[in-house]
N, C-alpha and C positions, 0 to 999 in steps of 0.2 A: 485530409484524406477521407473524411467521413462520407459514406454513401449508404444510408440505412436500408434502402430498398434491397440492395444486394448484400447488406450486412457487412460492410467493409469499414473497419476502423482500426486505428492504431491506439494501443492502450499501454500504460506504464504503471508499474507498482513500485513503491519506495517506502521503506521505513526510515523516517527522517531523524530519528533519535531525539527523544525528549531530553532536554538539558538536565533535569533533575536525575533521571536514570543514569545519564552519562557520567555525572559527577559522583553519584553513589557507587558506581561500578568502575570508576577510573578508566573510562573508555579512552584509548589513545586517539580516537578520531577527532576529539575536540581540542587536543593540545594546540593545534594551529589556529584555533578560534577562541581565544580567551574572552573576547567580547561577544556575548550572546546576541546582542542587537545586530551585529554585523553577520553572525551566522544565520540568524532568522532571515535577514535580507538575502543572504546567499542561497538559502533553501528556496525562497520565492523566485529568485533569479534563475535557479536551475530548473524549476518547474516552468517558468516563462519560456526558457530556451526550448524545452521539450514541446511546448504548445505552439510556439511561433516559428521556430527554426527547424525542428525535427519532425514535424507533421503529426504529433501526438494529439489525439482527440479527447481522451479521457485519462485522468490521473487518479490513481488509488494511493492513498497515503495512510501510514500508521505512525503511532507515537507523536501525534501532532499536539504541541503545546498550544495554550490559548494565545500566546504571542505569535506563533507561526500562523494560526488560523486567522487572526486579525490582519496580518500582513498579506495573506493570500486573498482575503476579501477586499482589501484595499487595492491590491494589484490587479485583480480580475473582476471588475464590476460588471463586465459584459458576459460573465459565465456564472453558472450555478456552482457555488461552493457549499456543498452540503456536508453536514457533520453528525456524528453520534458522540455525545458526551458521556464518558464513563462516570459511574458514581464514585469511584476512588479518585481522589485528588492527590497527586504526589506532593510530599512536603516541600513547601516553597523554599527556594534559594534566593539570595539577594540578586542573582543575575537574571531571574525569571520574574516578570511582572505578573503574568497570569499562568499559574502552574497547572491549570486544568488540562486534561488529556482527552484527545479525540481521535476517532477515525474520520477521515475526510475524503470526499470524492469531488474532484474538479471536473465538471461536465458541461455540455452545451446548455444554453438557456432553455428552460422548459422541462429540464430533468426533475424528477420527483423522488423523494425517499419512499420506498415501498416497505421497508422493514429495518429497524435498528435494534440490535440485541446485544446485551452484555451476558457473557457466559456465567452460569450460576456458580461455578467453582472458582472464578477469578474475576474480581470486579474491575480489573484493568485490561481485560481481553474481550473480544466480541466480533461482531460483523455489522456492516452497513450495506444495505441493498438498495440500489437506485435504478429506476426505470428511465431510459433515454427516450427522446421524442420519437424516434423511429420504431420503437418497440423492443429493442434489445435491452437486456438487463445486465448491470455490472455489480459486483460485490467485492468490497474491501474487507479483509479480515486480518486479525492478529491472534494467533493461537499460542497457548502456553506450551512450555517445553515439557517433554517427558509424559508421565502418566496423567498429569492434569490435562494434557492436550487430547487424550483419547476420547472422553465424552464430548468434547468440543468438535472433534473431527466427525464423530457420529452424527451430531446435529447438522453440521455442514453437509455431510453426505445425504441426509434426508432432504435438506433444502435443494441440493443439486438434483436429486432424483425426482422431486415433486414439481420442479419448474418445467413448464412447457414453453418452448421457444429458445431463443438465443440467450445464453447466460455465460458471462465471462467472470471468473473469480481470480483475484490476485491478492497477494499479501505476504506477510511474514508468518510462515507456518512452523518455524522452529524445528523442522525435520527435513530430511533429504527427499528428493523427488520420488524415489521408489516407495517410501513410506506413505506419502501423501496420495500418490496415484492409487495405491492399493486401498487406502482408507476411504477415498471418495469415489472410487470406481471410474475414474476418468484418467485417460492418458495425459501425461505432461511432456511437451516437446523438450528434448534435451538441449542443453546449451551447446554452442559450437565448440569444437575441440580446441583446447588451449585458452578458453574463455577465463576471464577474471572470476574469482569466487564472489558470490553475491554477499557473503558475510566475511570480509577479510579479517584475519586474525594472525597472531604471531605463530600459531602452529600450522599455518597454511590456509586456514579458512574453511568454509563450508558453503553449500548451496542450499539455503533454506527459504529463499524468497522465490515464489513461483507464480506463473500465470497458467490458467487452464480454462477450458471452455466446453460447453455442450451446445449442440445445434449449429456449430460452425467449425471451421478449421483454423487453428492458431498456428502461425508460422513466423519465420524470421525472428525468433526469440533471441535477444541479445542482452548483455550486461553493459551498462553505461558507466562512465566515470562521473565523479561529482565533487572534485576538489576536497575530498576528505571531510565533507560536511556532516557525515553520519558514519555509523559503524556498519551500515548496509549500503550496497550500491543499487541504483535503480535497475529494474528489469523491464524491457519493452518488447512487445510482440504485435503482430498484425493479424487481425481477425478477418477472415474472408470466407 
């Protein structure tokens, strides 16, 4: 779908769930995936489907283990698979070969990292900012829950304000749309009525995964299914 001169592209954000965190917090999402090797391949296959069948141009990912990163790079040699490595490494489990944790952006060839940042108050949260060949910029972020997220959102708001040109931000913000929209000063398109929650849970779930942009209009925002590969569902939208 990509047409950079008119700044048209389809973008997806997804927290793919680091296995170590999933096991530590007994996330029900992985009960159907006892073999982490198969889940890793499943995550890469879901990303491949988005890129090849669903018209997605750029994929923003959070909680990417070293195993998932290696699989993505093996699966997409013709794309830029760019990452930011956190200084915190989750304690390894036997099911994880490389427990390192990353933010990842899968983008067209020629894309370049502009900025990679770990938040000062959480060594496992941050953002990755990438410039695309046509001039648009995308940013993948993972924000801490609660008060720890407040200074992180302030920094993100500064990044958004200072950027000139098209900027699309996506990620796991650990807060609902109204909170993020107010904190960043950018409107976030609502999900369709009756949409699945981006963060399914026994209590009904929540919508804490968002896409937003400056310099262009973001529309057709939808939640996608993912075979319970993660405790978050992918969110996709079209920038035009």
